[in-house]
N, C-alpha and C positions, 0 to 999 in steps of 0.2 A: 100341633096335634091336640085334639080336643080331649076333654076328660072321658067322653064316650069312647073315643078311639083307644085311649089308654086302657080302659076296662076290657075292650074287645081283644086287645093284643096281650093283655096281662102285663102291661108295662108298669113297673113300680115307680120309676123316676126317669125324668128327662134331664140328663146332665149335659148342659151345653147343647151340642148337636147330637151327641151320642145317646142312644136309647138303651135301657137295660130292662131285662125281664127275668123273672125267676122261673127256672125250669128244673124240675125234680130237686128242688131245694137249693139249687146252685144259681147264682146270679150270672147271667151271661149278657154280653154287650151285643146289641143289634146294630150292625154296621150298615147293612143295606137291606131294604125291604123291596122285594121285586113284585110281590103279588099281595092280594088281600088275605092270603093264607098265612097265618102267623108261624106256621111250621116251615115255610119256604123262606129261609133266611140265608143269605150268602155272606160268609165272612171271608173277605179277600185274603187275609193273612193265612187262614186255615187252608183255603183252596190252593194258594201258591205253595204251601208246604207239601200238600198232598201231591201236587204236580211234580215237585222236585223228587219226591220219593219214587214216584212211578218212572221218572226219567233216570 
């Protein structure tokens, strides 16, 4: 990931393979990036929890 991409995504640091960014003052981990839209981020753990609740 280039410095320009980091600025575009608002990524503060790249820890190993995991990316983090600050959203509303909270640092969240970016686990998967599906599109160039920084707001379209899928966190598999969160998604699987939501599915369990629905089922």
